[in-house]
N, CA, C and O atoms as CSV, one atom per row, in Angstrom:
chain,resi,resn,atom,element,x,y,z
A,1,UNK,N,N,0.841,-1.180,0.000
A,1,UNK,CA,C,0.000,0.000,0.000
A,1,UNK,C,C,0.882,1.238,0.000
A,1,UNK,O,O,1.852,1.320,0.754
A,2,UNK,N,N,0.544,2.190,-0.843
A,2,UNK,CA,C,1.291,3.445,-0.895
A,2,UNK,C,C,0.601,4.484,-0.023
A,2,UNK,O,O,-0.629,4.542,0.014
A,3,UNK,N,N,1.375,5.301,0.678
A,3,UNK,CA,C,0.762,6.387,1.441
A,3,UNK,C,C,0.058,7.352,0.494
A,3,UNK,O,O,0.509,7.567,-0.631
A,4,UNK,N,N,-1.053,7.933,0.953
A,4,UNK,CA,C,-1.805,8.852,0.103
A,4,UNK,C,C,-1.014,10.120,-0.200
A,4,UNK,O,O,-1.059,10.624,-1.322
A,5,UNK,N,N,-0.306,10.630,0.766
A,5,UNK,CA,C,0.476,11.851,0.574
A,5,UNK,C,C,1.929,11.536,0.908
A,5,UNK,O,O,2.313,11.542,2.077
A,6,UNK,N,N,2.744,11.261,-0.121
A,6,UNK,CA,C,4.128,10.836,0.128
A,6,UNK,C,C,4.939,11.824,0.978
A,6,UNK,O,O,5.760,11.393,1.787
A,7,UNK,N,N,4.731,13.118,0.817
A,7,UNK,CA,C,5.507,14.088,1.589
A,7,UNK,C,C,5.225,13.958,3.089
A,7,UNK,O,O,6.139,14.081,3.905
A,8,UNK,N,N,3.969,13.712,3.452
A,8,UNK,CA,C,3.639,13.524,4.865
A,8,UNK,C,C,4.207,12.210,5.382
A,8,UNK,O,O,4.672,12.135,6.520
A,9,UNK,N,N,4.172,11.184,4.557
A,9,UNK,CA,C,4.756,9.891,4.942
A,9,UNK,C,C,6.262,10.042,5.125
A,9,UNK,O,O,6.834,9.456,6.044
A,10,UNK,N,N,6.907,10.817,4.265
A,10,UNK,CA,C,8.344,11.058,4.377
A,10,UNK,C,C,8.661,11.746,5.714
A,10,UNK,O,O,9.603,11.360,6.406
A,11,UNK,N,N,7.879,12.755,6.068
A,11,UNK,CA,C,8.103,13.467,7.334
A,11,UNK,C,C,7.903,12.534,8.528
A,11,UNK,O,O,8.683,12.566,9.480
A,12,UNK,N,N,6.856,11.703,8.478
A,12,UNK,CA,C,6.621,10.747,9.564
A,12,UNK,C,C,7.752,9.725,9.634
A,12,UNK,O,O,8.207,9.372,10.722
A,13,UNK,N,N,8.204,9.250,8.480
A,13,UNK,CA,C,9.307,8.290,8.448
A,13,UNK,C,C,10.560,8.900,9.063
A,13,UNK,O,O,11.263,8.234,9.822
A,14,UNK,N,N,10.844,10.150,8.746
A,14,UNK,CA,C,12.020,10.826,9.311
A,14,UNK,C,C,11.928,10.895,10.837
A,14,UNK,O,O,12.922,10.677,11.529
A,15,UNK,N,N,10.738,11.197,11.359
A,15,UNK,CA,C,10.564,11.266,12.825
A,15,UNK,C,C,10.816,9.901,13.469
A,15,UNK,O,O,11.494,9.807,14.492
A,16,UNK,N,N,10.266,8.848,12.867
A,16,UNK,CA,C,10.424,7.499,13.423
A,16,UNK,C,C,11.893,7.080,13.395
A,16,UNK,O,O,12.410,6.553,14.380
A,17,UNK,N,N,12.558,7.311,12.277
A,17,UNK,CA,C,13.969,6.916,12.147
A,17,UNK,C,C,14.830,7.677,13.139
A,17,UNK,O,O,15.686,7.090,13.801
A,18,UNK,N,N,14.609,8.985,13.245
A,18,UNK,CA,C,15.398,9.785,14.197
A,18,UNK,C,C,15.184,9.298,15.639
A,18,UNK,O,O,16.141,9.179,16.404
A,19,UNK,N,N,13.945,9.023,15.999
A,19,UNK,CA,C,13.650,8.548,17.359
A,19,UNK,C,C,14.325,7.213,17.625
A,19,UNK,O,O,14.877,6.994,18.703
A,20,UNK,N,N,14.280,6.327,16.651
A,20,UNK,CA,C,14.891,5.007,16.838
A,20,UNK,C,C,16.414,5.105,16.959
A,20,UNK,O,O,17.023,4.412,17.774
A,21,UNK,N,N,17.025,5.971,16.144
A,21,UNK,CA,C,18.476,6.156,16.242
A,21,UNK,C,C,18.857,6.744,17.595
A,21,UNK,O,O,19.829,6.306,18.210
A,22,UNK,N,N,18.106,7.723,18.056
A,22,UNK,CA,C,18.383,8.300,19.381
A,22,UNK,C,C,18.254,7.238,20.473
A,22,UNK,O,O,19.055,7.204,21.407
A,23,UNK,N,N,17.239,6.365,20.352
A,23,UNK,CA,C,17.057,5.290,21.336
A,23,UNK,C,C,18.235,4.320,21.333
A,23,UNK,O,O,18.551,3.723,22.362
A,24,UNK,N,N,18.882,4.164,20.190
A,24,UNK,CA,C,20.058,3.293,20.067
A,24,UNK,C,C,21.349,4.012,20.458
A,24,UNK,O,O,22.423,3.410,20.455
A,25,UNK,N,N,21.244,5.298,20.793
A,25,UNK,CA,C,22.433,6.064,21.162
A,25,UNK,C,C,23.252,6.523,19.967
A,25,UNK,O,O,24.432,6.843,20.105
A,26,UNK,N,N,22.630,6.556,18.799
A,26,UNK,CA,C,23.329,6.956,17.583
A,26,UNK,C,C,22.923,8.367,17.175
A,26,UNK,O,O,21.793,8.782,17.432
A,27,UNK,N,N,23.826,9.103,16.546
A,27,UNK,CA,C,23.452,10.423,16.054
A,27,UNK,C,C,22.474,10.293,14.886
A,27,UNK,O,O,22.626,9.417,14.035
A,28,UNK,N,N,21.486,11.158,14.854
A,28,UNK,CA,C,20.487,11.106,13.790
A,28,UNK,C,C,20.700,12.264,12.826
A,28,UNK,O,O,20.891,13.404,13.251
A,29,UNK,N,N,20.667,11.976,11.532
A,29,UNK,CA,C,20.847,13.043,10.550
A,29,UNK,C,C,19.550,13.812,10.324
A,29,UNK,O,O,18.486,13.428,10.810
A,30,UNK,N,N,19.663,14.885,9.591
A,30,UNK,CA,C,18.484,15.558,9.060
A,30,UNK,C,C,18.128,14.857,7.754
A,30,UNK,O,O,18.987,14.246,7.118
A,31,UNK,N,N,16.868,14.945,7.359
A,31,UNK,CA,C,16.425,14.325,6.119
A,31,UNK,C,C,15.813,15.383,5.217
A,31,UNK,O,O,15.196,16.340,5.683
A,32,UNK,N,N,15.999,15.189,3.904
A,32,UNK,CA,C,15.361,16.069,2.934
A,32,UNK,C,C,15.050,15.281,1.673
A,32,UNK,O,O,15.600,14.207,1.430
A,33,UNK,N,N,14.157,15.844,0.885
A,33,UNK,CA,C,13.827,15.255,-0.411
A,33,UNK,C,C,13.391,16.384,-1.332
A,33,UNK,O,O,12.646,17.273,-0.919
A,34,UNK,N,N,13.844,16.352,-2.552
A,34,UNK,CA,C,14.732,15.395,-3.201
A,34,UNK,C,C,16.189,15.786,-3.019
A,34,UNK,O,O,16.482,16.882,-2.541
A,35,UNK,N,N,17.105,14.901,-3.394
A,35,UNK,CA,C,18.521,15.273,-3.385
A,35,UNK,C,C,18.770,16.379,-4.414
A,35,UNK,O,O,17.980,16.563,-5.340
A,36,UNK,N,N,19.837,17.087,-4.249
A,36,UNK,CA,C,20.158,18.167,-5.192
A,36,UNK,C,C,20.788,17.663,-6.479
A,36,UNK,O,O,21.063,18.452,-7.384
A,37,UNK,N,N,21.017,16.371,-6.571
A,37,UNK,CA,C,21.581,15.757,-7.776
A,37,UNK,C,C,20.564,14.775,-8.346
A,37,UNK,O,O,19.453,14.660,-7.829
A,38,UNK,N,N,20.933,14.078,-9.395
A,38,UNK,CA,C,20.045,13.069,-9.980
A,38,UNK,C,C,20.076,11.742,-9.224
A,38,UNK,O,O,19.382,10.799,-9.605
A,39,UNK,N,N,20.860,11.661,-8.175
A,39,UNK,CA,C,20.980,10.426,-7.403
A,39,UNK,C,C,19.679,10.124,-6.661
A,39,UNK,O,O,18.868,11.019,-6.422
A,40,UNK,N,N,19.490,8.854,-6.301
A,40,UNK,CA,C,18.317,8.500,-5.503
A,40,UNK,C,C,18.556,8.731,-4.015
A,40,UNK,O,O,17.607,8.906,-3.250
A,41,UNK,N,N,19.835,8.733,-3.602
A,41,UNK,CA,C,20.161,9.022,-2.202
A,41,UNK,C,C,21.518,9.692,-2.138
A,41,UNK,O,O,22.452,9.291,-2.833
A,42,UNK,N,N,21.624,10.711,-1.304
A,42,UNK,CA,C,22.920,11.342,-1.047
A,42,UNK,C,C,23.079,11.532,0.454
A,42,UNK,O,O,22.104,11.639,1.197
A,43,UNK,N,N,24.334,11.570,0.876
A,43,UNK,CA,C,24.662,11.853,2.271
A,43,UNK,C,C,25.643,13.013,2.268
A,43,UNK,O,O,26.704,12.939,1.649
A,44,UNK,N,N,25.286,14.078,2.957
A,44,UNK,CA,C,26.176,15.235,3.090
A,44,UNK,C,C,26.573,15.354,4.554
A,44,UNK,O,O,25.736,15.257,5.451
A,45,UNK,N,N,27.848,15.562,4.774
A,45,UNK,CA,C,28.323,15.727,6.151
A,45,UNK,C,C,28.678,17.192,6.375
A,45,UNK,O,O,29.360,17.812,5.560
A,46,UNK,N,N,28.203,17.732,7.491
A,46,UNK,CA,C,28.416,19.128,7.849
A,46,UNK,C,C,28.890,19.183,9.296
A,46,UNK,O,O,28.744,18.199,10.021
A,47,UNK,N,N,29.453,20.309,9.736
A,47,UNK,CA,C,29.900,20.406,11.131
A,47,UNK,C,C,28.784,20.125,12.145
A,47,UNK,O,O,29.047,19.584,13.219
A,48,UNK,N,N,27.547,20.488,11.810
A,48,UNK,CA,C,26.439,20.268,12.738
A,48,UNK,C,C,25.799,18.900,12.623
A,48,UNK,O,O,24.888,18.592,13.392
A,49,UNK,N,N,26.238,18.073,11.699
A,49,UNK,CA,C,25.667,16.740,11.506
A,49,UNK,C,C,25.480,16.435,10.033
A,49,UNK,O,O,25.828,17.240,9.169
A,50,UNK,N,N,24.937,15.284,9.760
A,50,UNK,CA,C,24.763,14.828,8.382
A,50,UNK,C,C,23.349,15.132,7.882
A,50,UNK,O,O,22.414,15.321,8.660
A,51,UNK,N,N,23.233,15.172,6.563
A,51,UNK,CA,C,21.930,15.311,5.906
A,51,UNK,C,C,21.805,14.165,4.909
A,51,UNK,O,O,22.660,13.986,4.041
A,52,UNK,N,N,20.742,13.401,5.041
A,52,UNK,CA,C,20.449,12.318,4.109
A,52,UNK,C,C,19.291,12.790,3.238
A,52,UNK,O,O,18.213,13.116,3.737
A,53,UNK,N,N,19.529,12.822,1.931
A,53,UNK,CA,C,18.490,13.238,0.988
A,53,UNK,C,C,18.117,12.046,0.116
A,53,UNK,O,O,18.987,11.363,-0.425
A,54,UNK,N,N,16.831,11.808,-0.015
A,54,UNK,CA,C,16.364,10.693,-0.842
A,54,UNK,C,C,15.273,11.164,-1.801
A,54,UNK,O,O,14.511,12.084,-1.505
A,55,UNK,N,N,15.224,10.515,-2.940
A,55,UNK,CA,C,14.181,10.793,-3.929
A,55,UNK,C,C,12.993,9.892,-3.623
A,55,UNK,O,O,13.149,8.678,-3.494
A,56,UNK,N,N,11.785,10.492,-3.503
A,56,UNK,CA,C,10.588,9.693,-3.246
A,56,UNK,C,C,9.678,9.615,-4.469
A,56,UNK,O,O,8.861,8.701,-4.578
A,57,UNK,N,N,9.813,10.553,-5.372
A,57,UNK,CA,C,8.952,10.551,-6.566
A,57,UNK,C,C,9.235,9.320,-7.434
A,57,UNK,O,O,10.385,8.961,-7.686
A,58,UNK,N,N,8.149,8.691,-7.877
A,58,UNK,CA,C,8.218,7.522,-8.763
A,58,UNK,C,C,8.956,6.335,-8.142
A,58,UNK,O,O,9.540,5.520,-8.856
A,59,UNK,N,N,8.929,6.242,-6.818
A,59,UNK,CA,C,9.557,5.109,-6.134
A,59,UNK,C,C,8.581,4.540,-5.128
A,59,UNK,O,O,7.725,5.249,-4.598
A,60,UNK,N,N,8.719,3.255,-4.872
A,60,UNK,CA,C,7.897,2.608,-3.856
A,60,UNK,C,C,8.348,3.073,-2.465
A,60,UNK,O,O,9.534,3.323,-2.253
A,61,UNK,N,N,7.408,3.189,-1.518
A,61,UNK,CA,C,7.785,3.632,-0.173
A,61,UNK,C,C,8.867,2.781,0.479
A,61,UNK,O,O,9.749,3.311,1.154
A,62,UNK,N,N,8.807,1.468,0.285
A,62,UNK,CA,C,9.826,0.613,0.881
A,62,UNK,C,C,11.219,0.989,0.375
A,62,UNK,O,O,12.191,0.924,1.128
A,63,UNK,N,N,11.318,1.377,-0.884
A,63,UNK,CA,C,12.610,1.753,-1.460
A,63,UNK,C,C,13.172,3.001,-0.788
A,63,UNK,O,O,14.333,3.023,-0.380
A,64,UNK,N,N,12.338,4.047,-0.674
A,64,UNK,CA,C,12.900,5.269,-0.105
A,64,UNK,C,C,13.051,5.197,1.407
A,64,UNK,O,O,13.923,5.860,1.967
A,65,UNK,N,N,12.219,4.404,2.079
A,65,UNK,CA,C,12.424,4.202,3.524
A,65,UNK,C,C,13.751,3.474,3.747
A,65,UNK,O,O,14.524,3.847,4.630
A,66,UNK,N,N,14.011,2.446,2.954
A,66,UNK,CA,C,15.278,1.711,3.084
A,66,UNK,C,C,16.460,2.642,2.817
A,66,UNK,O,O,17.476,2.561,3.508
A,67,UNK,N,N,16.340,3.520,1.829
A,67,UNK,CA,C,17.415,4.487,1.558
A,67,UNK,C,C,17.615,5.451,2.732
A,67,UNK,O,O,18.748,5.790,3.073
A,68,UNK,N,N,16.516,5.890,3.348
A,68,UNK,CA,C,16.625,6.783,4.506
A,68,UNK,C,C,17.361,6.088,5.652
A,68,UNK,O,O,18.268,6.660,6.257
A,69,UNK,N,N,16.960,4.852,5.940
A,69,UNK,CA,C,17.556,4.111,7.060
A,69,UNK,C,C,19.025,3.797,6.782
A,69,UNK,O,O,19.884,4.037,7.631
A,70,UNK,N,N,19.310,3.269,5.611
A,70,UNK,CA,C,20.704,2.925,5.288
A,70,UNK,C,C,21.581,4.177,5.273
A,70,UNK,O,O,22.718,4.147,5.742
A,71,UNK,N,N,21.055,5.268,4.736
A,71,UNK,CA,C,21.816,6.524,4.734
A,71,UNK,C,C,22.078,7.021,6.145
A,71,UNK,O,O,23.177,7.484,6.452
A,72,UNK,N,N,21.068,6.925,7.005
A,72,UNK,CA,C,21.220,7.367,8.396
A,72,UNK,C,C,22.251,6.513,9.130
A,72,UNK,O,O,23.074,7.032,9.884
A,73,UNK,N,N,22.200,5.191,8.903
A,73,UNK,CA,C,23.150,4.309,9.577
A,73,UNK,C,C,24.573,4.516,9.055
A,73,UNK,O,O,25.530,4.466,9.826
A,74,UNK,N,N,24.713,4.747,7.753
A,74,UNK,CA,C,26.045,5.038,7.199
A,74,UNK,C,C,26.582,6.347,7.769
A,74,UNK,O,O,27.759,6.446,8.118
A,75,UNK,N,N,25.715,7.343,7.860
A,75,UNK,CA,C,26.136,8.634,8.418
A,75,UNK,C,C,26.572,8.491,9.875
A,75,UNK,O,O,27.441,9.223,10.348
A,76,UNK,N,N,25.955,7.535,10.582
A,76,UNK,CA,C,26.304,7.293,11.986
A,76,UNK,C,C,27.511,6.367,12.129
A,76,UNK,O,O,27.962,6.103,13.244
A,77,UNK,N,N,28.039,5.868,10.996
A,77,UNK,CA,C,29.213,5.002,11.051
A,77,UNK,C,C,28.905,3.537,11.254
A,77,UNK,O,O,29.810,2.752,11.536
A,78,UNK,N,N,27.628,3.142,11.114
A,78,UNK,CA,C,27.257,1.733,11.255
A,78,UNK,C,C,27.412,1.015,9.927
A,78,UNK,O,O,27.205,1.622,8.876
A,79,UNK,N,N,27.773,-0.268,9.947
A,79,UNK,CA,C,27.879,-1.011,8.689
A,79,UNK,C,C,26.489,-1.260,8.101
A,79,UNK,O,O,25.528,-1.448,8.846
A,80,UNK,N,N,26.377,-1.263,6.775
A,80,UNK,CA,C,25.072,-1.512,6.164
A,80,UNK,C,C,24.666,-2.972,6.302
A,80,UNK,O,O,25.508,-3.862,6.424
A,81,UNK,N,N,23.369,-3.193,6.279
A,81,UNK,CA,C,22.851,-4.554,6.241
A,81,UNK,C,C,22.824,-5.293,7.560
A,81,UNK,O,O,22.646,-6.511,7.568
A,82,UNK,N,N,22.996,-4.602,8.682
A,82,UNK,CA,C,22.909,-5.324,9.953
A,82,UNK,C,C,21.440,-5.462,10.363
A,82,UNK,O,O,20.558,-4.896,9.717
A,83,UNK,N,N,21.186,-6.194,11.406
A,83,UNK,CA,C,19.815,-6.437,11.842
A,83,UNK,C,C,19.081,-5.180,12.251
A,83,UNK,O,O,17.858,-5.101,12.127
A,84,UNK,N,N,19.817,-4.197,12.737
A,84,UNK,CA,C,19.193,-2.947,13.152
A,84,UNK,C,C,18.518,-2.264,11.975
A,84,UNK,O,O,17.431,-1.707,12.128
A,85,UNK,N,N,19.136,-2.295,10.813
A,85,UNK,CA,C,18.551,-1.608,9.662
A,85,UNK,C,C,17.193,-2.217,9.310
A,85,UNK,O,O,16.245,-1.479,9.040
A,86,UNK,N,N,17.081,-3.536,9.308
A,86,UNK,CA,C,15.797,-4.147,8.976
A,86,UNK,C,C,14.747,-3.804,10.017
A,86,UNK,O,O,13.604,-3.511,9.664
A,87,UNK,N,N,15.112,-3.836,11.304
A,87,UNK,CA,C,14.136,-3.514,12.351
A,87,UNK,C,C,13.629,-2.088,12.203
A,87,UNK,O,O,12.436,-1.835,12.373
A,88,UNK,N,N,14.520,-1.153,11.890
A,88,UNK,CA,C,14.090,0.236,11.726
A,88,UNK,C,C,13.239,0.393,10.466
A,88,UNK,O,O,12.249,1.125,10.479
A,89,UNK,N,N,13.611,-0.281,9.385
A,89,UNK,CA,C,12.803,-0.225,8.157
A,89,UNK,C,C,11.401,-0.756,8.433
A,89,UNK,O,O,10.410,-0.145,8.032
A,90,UNK,N,N,11.322,-1.888,9.114
A,90,UNK,CA,C,10.028,-2.491,9.412
A,90,UNK,C,C,9.174,-1.579,10.288
A,90,UNK,O,O,7.986,-1.393,10.023
A,91,UNK,N,N,9.777,-1.013,11.329
A,91,UNK,CA,C,9.057,-0.114,12.231
A,91,UNK,C,C,8.594,1.149,11.499
A,91,UNK,O,O,7.476,1.620,11.711
A,92,UNK,N,N,9.447,1.688,10.649
A,92,UNK,CA,C,9.114,2.898,9.914
A,92,UNK,C,C,7.992,2.643,8.917
A,92,UNK,O,O,7.064,3.444,8.806
A,93,UNK,N,N,8.074,1.539,8.197
A,93,UNK,CA,C,7.016,1.200,7.239
A,93,UNK,C,C,5.679,1.019,7.957
A,93,UNK,O,O,4.645,1.465,7.459
A,94,UNK,N,N,5.689,0.378,9.105
A,94,UNK,CA,C,4.452,0.203,9.866
A,94,UNK,C,C,3.872,1.562,10.267
A,94,UNK,O,O,2.656,1.753,10.232
A,95,UNK,N,N,4.730,2.495,10.644
A,95,UNK,CA,C,4.275,3.824,11.073
A,95,UNK,C,C,3.643,4.616,9.936
A,95,UNK,O,O,2.775,5.455,10.179
A,96,UNK,N,N,4.061,4.364,8.702
A,96,UNK,CA,C,3.488,5.111,7.571
A,96,UNK,C,C,2.466,4.284,6.785
A,96,UNK,O,O,1.990,4.715,5.735
A,97,UNK,N,N,2.134,3.103,7.296
A,97,UNK,CA,C,1.078,2.303,6.687
A,97,UNK,C,C,1.494,1.457,5.503
A,97,UNK,O,O,0.672,1.165,4.635
A,98,UNK,N,N,2.762,1.055,5.450
A,98,UNK,CA,C,3.251,0.209,4.365
A,98,UNK,C,C,3.494,-1.191,4.907
A,98,UNK,O,O,4.235,-1.364,5.874
A,99,UNK,N,N,2.876,-2.187,4.291
A,99,UNK,CA,C,3.060,-3.580,4.691
A,99,UNK,C,C,4.354,-4.087,4.060
A,99,UNK,O,O,4.429,-4.288,2.848
A,100,UNK,N,N,5.371,-4.291,4.896
A,100,UNK,CA,C,6.685,-4.701,4.396
A,100,UNK,C,C,6.610,-6.031,3.674
A,100,UNK,O,O,7.184,-6.175,2.595
A,101,UNK,N,N,5.919,-7.005,4.238
A,101,UNK,CA,C,5.831,-8.322,3.609
A,101,UNK,C,C,5.180,-8.230,2.237
A,101,UNK,O,O,5.657,-8.843,1.282
A,102,UNK,N,N,4.093,-7.470,2.131
A,102,UNK,CA,C,3.413,-7.329,0.841
A,102,UNK,C,C,4.296,-6.591,-0.153
A,102,UNK,O,O,4.303,-6.923,-1.339
A,103,UNK,N,N,5.041,-5.596,0.313
A,103,UNK,CA,C,5.906,-4.830,-0.585
A,103,UNK,C,C,7.047,-5.692,-1.111
A,103,UNK,O,O,7.433,-5.575,-2.274
A,104,UNK,N,N,7.580,-6.550,-0.266
A,104,UNK,CA,C,8.683,-7.416,-0.686
A,104,UNK,C,C,8.187,-8.483,-1.662
A,104,UNK,O,O,8.884,-8.817,-2.620
A,105,UNK,N,N,7.002,-9.012,-1.426
A,105,UNK,CA,C,6.477,-10.097,-2.253
A,105,UNK,C,C,5.688,-9.617,-3.470
A,105,UNK,O,O,5.243,-10.433,-4.278
A,106,UNK,N,N,5.512,-8.296,-3.609
A,106,UNK,CA,C,4.752,-7.765,-4.744
A,106,UNK,C,C,5.453,-8.111,-6.051
A,106,UNK,O,O,6.682,-8.122,-6.119
A,107,UNK,N,N,4.670,-8.393,-7.086
A,107,UNK,CA,C,5.309,-8.668,-8.377
A,107,UNK,C,C,5.994,-7.409,-8.897
A,107,UNK,O,O,5.555,-6.301,-8.588
A,108,UNK,N,N,7.054,-7.557,-9.678
A,108,UNK,CA,C,7.758,-6.390,-10.191
A,108,UNK,C,C,6.869,-5.566,-11.108
A,108,UNK,O,O,6.013,-6.099,-11.814
A,109,UNK,N,N,7.087,-4.253,-11.083
A,109,UNK,CA,C,6.340,-3.362,-11.952
A,109,UNK,C,C,6.869,-3.420,-13.366
A,109,UNK,O,O,7.830,-4.142,-13.632
A,110,UNK,N,N,6.269,-2.680,-14.281
A,110,UNK,CA,C,6.680,-2.729,-15.675
A,110,UNK,C,C,8.084,-2.193,-15.918
A,110,UNK,O,O,8.700,-2.520,-16.932
A,111,UNK,N,N,8.602,-1.372,-15.002
A,111,UNK,CA,C,9.928,-0.798,-15.168
A,111,UNK,C,C,11.025,-1.661,-14.554
A,111,UNK,O,O,12.209,-1.361,-14.706
A,112,UNK,N,N,10.643,-2.716,-13.872
A,112,UNK,CA,C,11.618,-3.553,-13.198
A,112,UNK,C,C,11.934,-4.800,-14.009
A,112,UNK,O,O,11.057,-5.368,-14.659
A,113,UNK,N,N,13.171,-5.212,-13.967
A,113,UNK,CA,C,13.570,-6.438,-14.658
A,113,UNK,C,C,13.425,-7.611,-13.706
A,113,UNK,O,O,13.691,-7.494,-12.510
A,114,UNK,N,N,13.006,-8.727,-14.242
A,114,UNK,CA,C,12.883,-9.947,-13.453
A,114,UNK,C,C,14.150,-10.768,-13.669
A,114,UNK,O,O,14.453,-11.151,-14.800
A,115,UNK,N,N,14.899,-11.044,-12.590
A,115,UNK,CA,C,16.125,-11.841,-12.763
A,115,UNK,C,C,15.764,-13.293,-13.079
A,115,UNK,O,O,14.824,-13.847,-12.510
A,116,UNK,N,N,16.505,-13.888,-13.972
A,116,UNK,CA,C,16.292,-15.290,-14.339
A,116,UNK,C,C,17.419,-16.134,-13.882
A,116,UNK,O,O,17.413,-17.345,-14.103
């Protein structure tokens, strides 16, 4: 299920991710969308902290939530793909009304290639 208003879902996702990182004792970045480049995700480091920018237009919510979480964990110096990232992705998707299991098992869209 896609959120009705992606910008509001993005803001809610940012709040959930920041709260979870703070609970883990990790620094939380600021989030913005879209990135200033054509990239789907960028991480900028500044003296006051990092900024993770992700593109949400024309992307599934699970994709941009995963980019937000992975970007935040990379900015905090955590290795990608650990168990914490999945737990935060799952919690964030639940908060914005996205069923992670359904999103993972959904058939590929017309723009996606099916690996053989």
